[in-house]
C-alpha positions, 0 to 999 in steps of 0.5 A: 287864474293869475294866482294859479299860473304863478303858483304852477310856474306855467310861464316859465315852463312854456318859455323853456319849451320854446327856447329848447325848440329854437335851440334844436332847430338851430342845431339841426339846421347848422349841423345837419347830422348824418342818419340812416334809414331802412327801405323795405320791399324795393322791386328789382328791375331786371335788365337784359331780358330781351338779350336773354331770349334773343341770344339763348331762347331763355326766359325767366320763370321765377324771380322776376318779382324779387324785392330787397331791403336796403339801408341808406345813410345821408344827411338828415335834410336829404333823407327827409325827402327820399322815398322808396320809389326813388331808389332803383335796384337793378340786376343784369340777367344777360351777363352770366346766364347762357343756359337753363337753371337757377342763378344767384345774381348780384344787384346794384342799388342806385340812389338819386343823389350824391352824398347818400350811401347804401349801408347794407342790403338784404339779401345780398343777391337775388335768385332767378330761374330761367328755362328754354322757351319751347312752342308746340301744338296740342289737340283740343278736346271737349268734356261734356258734363252730362250725357244727352237726355232720353231720346236725344244724342249728342254728335261729335262737337265741331270746333273752330280750332282743332289744335292750340299753339302754346309757347313757354318754358320747356319744363312747363310746355312739356307737361301739357298734353291737351287743351280741354273745354268743359261744356255744361250739357245739363238739359241741352235738347237742341244744337248748342253753339258758343265761344268757350275758354279752355284749360291746359292739362297734363296726361293725367288730366291735371291742370297745368300752371299757365302763368308763363305760357302764351297761347295763339287763341284765347277761346274756341267756338264749339258747336254741339249738334243735338239730335232727337230719336223718335219712333214713328209708324209706317203707313200705306194708302189704298186707292181708289178710296171708295174700295179702300173699305174692303182692303186691310193691310199688315205692315212689318215692321209697324214702326221705325226710329228716325233721327235728326234735328229736334225741329225736323223730327217733331214735324214727322208723325209717320212715314208713307210707304206707298199705295196699294191698288184695291182694284187688282189686290187679292187676298194674301198679296205682299208688297215690299216698300223702301222706307224713305224718311222725309227730308231733314231726318234719317233712319236711326242706326240699325233700323230696317230700310224696307218694309213688307206689306200683306194685303187682306181683302175682306169678304162681302156680307149681307146686312138688313136695314129698316128704313122709314124715310121713303120719298115720293117723286111725282114728276107728272103730277095730276093737280086734282089727285091726292097721293097717299103712301101706304107703306111705312117702312122697307127692309133693305138688304145691302151687300158689302165688306163687314167693316164698311157695313158696320159704319152704314146707318139708315140715314145713309140709305135713300129710297125714292118711289117715282110715279106719274099721277096723271097716268094712274087711276084712283085706287091702290097701286104698287110702284117700284122703289129705287134704293141708293146705298153708300159707295162700296156697297150694293143693294140686294133685291127689288123693292116696291111700295103701295100708294092710293090715289084719290080724286075729288069728282065733285 
């Protein structure tokens, strides 16, 4: 290792470097030479902005974010600690601006210490644009993304604010014609209520840059009423119920369209018009009823407000039924007598409306033969039968059955 160090004169080289550093440090510390550094993108502070607004109703709309590059010279020691944030650049906008327009403004560079000098600046001045402030109200409109689904309609939107007050540069404010809320109505089938932001647009519907515009409200509550349309049948009742089978009705119109909140509409299955008195009704009678939808719904536009009911009274017909269920009712029974029913079936004729008779079965007809075995002698007898039929029908004719009475005389 020593041989290598000696051969390459390493020690001498190291000593030379140390000596050079010591000499450089001494020179810099003792002489502190002057130097120049460049600082870029230093923000310009605008003063007099409030006076500009208060005195002339003007506001800066361009140039408020201007930056400049400066070159600063000074001693090496002082510049070693100088940062861009310590350099202040200011321009007074109130001294030469009194009307809307574009202006070239000079600016001042303020350095934090004496002994420093601004050698140059780029650019020489900054450009600002000012405009007169204006305030106006614009109407609010709602833009629906889609039409209502089938059998639904959208009512006019209800807004928490019908207008919006905006303030800003006149050249920008004058462009604004409407505040527009874009509402997504895809698949909406019930009333919608929410807060929405809005955009400011011009007469052509193009959005206006609102960077320099202020507004009195940031959002608006929108309620979009949704109504359902449904067709429901009209109905009448016939009273008394036991006579209803002989009465049929024709209603014109048969149905109407109702409209309302979906929950209310869904609860309605029909509209009752009124009642027909079957006891006084005659064939061909007509009655006019007002169509009155239930509370919470109404008739859709263009629907009739009254209905005509025509009454048809069915003509009676006769129909025979063979019954085998015959009951013996022995109210004054002789305990020693045996009663045998010889008749196995009866053909019973009923009179009534065809519509009703078609629903009658033999199970609906009752046949009861009443007797007193104590009063009857042994042998065959014919006794009367009481036949009962459903309400609205009449039993035609008289009926009887044969019985045999026997006693054990032993």
